[in-house]
ChimeraX commands (.cxc) that place a marker at each C-alpha (Angstrom):
marker #1 position 29.35,8.38,24.47 radius 0.5
marker #1 position 25.58,8.39,24.03 radius 0.5
marker #1 position 23.70,6.82,21.10 radius 0.5
marker #1 position 20.94,9.15,19.68 radius 0.5
marker #1 position 18.36,6.74,21.49 radius 0.5
marker #1 position 20.09,6.73,24.43 radius 0.5
marker #1 position 20.02,10.98,24.19 radius 0.5
marker #1 position 16.40,11.37,23.43 radius 0.5
marker #1 position 15.57,9.01,26.19 radius 0.5
marker #1 position 17.47,11.05,28.33 radius 0.5
marker #1 position 15.88,14.64,27.11 radius 0.5
marker #1 position 12.49,13.04,28.03 radius 0.5
marker #1 position 13.56,12.22,31.35 radius 0.5
marker #1 position 15.23,15.39,32.30 radius 0.5
marker #1 position 11.73,17.02,31.57 radius 0.5
marker #1 position 10.23,14.89,34.51 radius 0.5
marker #1 position 13.53,14.63,37.07 radius 0.5
marker #1 position 17.10,16.11,37.98 radius 0.5
marker #1 position 19.71,14.05,35.90 radius 0.5
marker #1 position 22.57,13.55,37.66 radius 0.5
marker #1 position 26.10,15.12,36.65 radius 0.5
marker #1 position 27.21,12.00,34.56 radius 0.5
marker #1 position 23.36,12.00,32.94 radius 0.5
marker #1 position 23.60,16.18,31.87 radius 0.5
marker #1 position 27.72,16.02,30.75 radius 0.5
marker #1 position 26.75,13.19,28.18 radius 0.5
marker #1 position 23.28,14.35,26.92 radius 0.5
marker #1 position 25.13,18.08,26.00 radius 0.5
marker #1 position 28.67,16.23,24.61 radius 0.5
marker #1 position 25.58,14.84,22.48 radius 0.5
marker #1 position 23.42,17.39,21.95 radius 0.5
marker #1 position 26.22,19.70,20.74 radius 0.5
marker #1 position 27.42,17.25,18.00 radius 0.5
marker #1 position 24.10,15.98,16.56 radius 0.5
marker #1 position 21.38,18.42,15.18 radius 0.5
marker #1 position 19.04,15.91,15.52 radius 0.5
marker #1 position 18.64,15.49,18.81 radius 0.5
marker #1 position 19.02,18.70,19.46 radius 0.5
marker #1 position 16.02,19.51,17.06 radius 0.5
marker #1 position 14.56,16.73,18.91 radius 0.5
marker #1 position 15.49,18.22,22.59 radius 0.5
marker #1 position 13.71,21.20,21.35 radius 0.5
marker #1 position 10.52,20.09,20.18 radius 0.5
marker #1 position 10.00,18.24,23.81 radius 0.5
marker #1 position 10.42,21.69,25.48 radius 0.5
marker #1 position 8.20,23.40,23.36 radius 0.5
marker #1 position 5.88,20.92,23.46 radius 0.5
marker #1 position 5.96,21.07,26.98 radius 0.5
marker #1 position 5.57,25.00,27.08 radius 0.5
marker #1 position 2.34,24.55,24.80 radius 0.5
marker #1 position 1.09,21.89,27.07 radius 0.5
marker #1 position 1.22,24.11,30.03 radius 0.5
marker #1 position -0.12,26.92,28.56 radius 0.5
marker #1 position -2.87,25.15,27.42 radius 0.5
marker #1 position -3.51,23.51,30.73 radius 0.5
marker #1 position -3.49,26.83,32.78 radius 0.5
marker #1 position -6.34,28.06,30.02 radius 0.5
marker #1 position -3.47,30.41,28.59 radius 0.5
marker #1 position -4.07,29.15,24.88 radius 0.5
marker #1 position -7.24,29.38,23.29 radius 0.5
marker #1 position -8.25,26.75,20.34 radius 0.5
marker #1 position -7.25,29.50,17.85 radius 0.5
marker #1 position -4.12,30.02,18.91 radius 0.5
marker #1 position -1.17,29.39,16.97 radius 0.5
marker #1 position 2.23,29.17,18.01 radius 0.5
marker #1 position 4.47,29.44,14.75 radius 0.5
marker #1 position 6.68,31.92,15.58 radius 0.5
marker #1 position 8.68,28.46,16.96 radius 0.5
marker #1 position 9.34,26.87,13.82 radius 0.5
marker link #1:1,2 radius 0.2
marker link #1:2,3 radius 0.2
marker link #1:3,4 radius 0.2
marker link #1:4,5 radius 0.2
marker link #1:5,6 radius 0.2
marker link #1:6,7 radius 0.2
marker link #1:7,8 radius 0.2
marker link #1:8,9 radius 0.2
marker link #1:9,10 radius 0.2
marker link #1:10,11 radius 0.2
marker link #1:11,12 radius 0.2
marker link #1:12,13 radius 0.2
marker link #1:13,14 radius 0.2
marker link #1:14,15 radius 0.2
marker link #1:15,16 radius 0.2
marker link #1:16,17 radius 0.2
marker link #1:17,18 radius 0.2
marker link #1:18,19 radius 0.2
marker link #1:19,20 radius 0.2
marker link #1:20,21 radius 0.2
marker link #1:21,22 radius 0.2
marker link #1:22,23 radius 0.2
marker link #1:23,24 radius 0.2
marker link #1:24,25 radius 0.2
marker link #1:25,26 radius 0.2
marker link #1:26,27 radius 0.2
marker link #1:27,28 radius 0.2
marker link #1:28,29 radius 0.2
marker link #1:29,30 radius 0.2
marker link #1:30,31 radius 0.2
marker link #1:31,32 radius 0.2
marker link #1:32,33 radius 0.2
marker link #1:33,34 radius 0.2
marker link #1:34,35 radius 0.2
marker link #1:35,36 radius 0.2
marker link #1:36,37 radius 0.2
marker link #1:37,38 radius 0.2
marker link #1:38,39 radius 0.2
marker link #1:39,40 radius 0.2
marker link #1:40,41 radius 0.2
marker link #1:41,42 radius 0.2
marker link #1:42,43 radius 0.2
marker link #1:43,44 radius 0.2
marker link #1:44,45 radius 0.2
marker link #1:45,46 radius 0.2
marker link #1:46,47 radius 0.2
marker link #1:47,48 radius 0.2
marker link #1:48,49 radius 0.2
marker link #1:49,50 radius 0.2
marker link #1:50,51 radius 0.2
marker link #1:51,52 radius 0.2
marker link #1:52,53 radius 0.2
marker link #1:53,54 radius 0.2
marker link #1:54,55 radius 0.2
marker link #1:55,56 radius 0.2
marker link #1:56,57 radius 0.2
marker link #1:57,58 radius 0.2
marker link #1:58,59 radius 0.2
marker link #1:59,60 radius 0.2
marker link #1:60,61 radius 0.2
marker link #1:61,62 radius 0.2
marker link #1:62,63 radius 0.2
marker link #1:63,64 radius 0.2
marker link #1:64,65 radius 0.2
marker link #1:65,66 radius 0.2
marker link #1:66,67 radius 0.2
marker link #1:67,68 radius 0.2
marker link #1:68,69 radius 0.2
view
């Protein structure tokens, strides 16, 4: 079983590379049981989405993305 530290590391790495089968399964098992790491993973995906929108010029300085809280 992964620790929260290992799970958050894998969640972050999954944004930049494809995890192998063992890593994906271990992370999924941990996420199913840990609400803290589930929240972390959701927040990381949300931040990635926001930064991509910003980088592509879709988001202006006045945009507020509160609908995902």
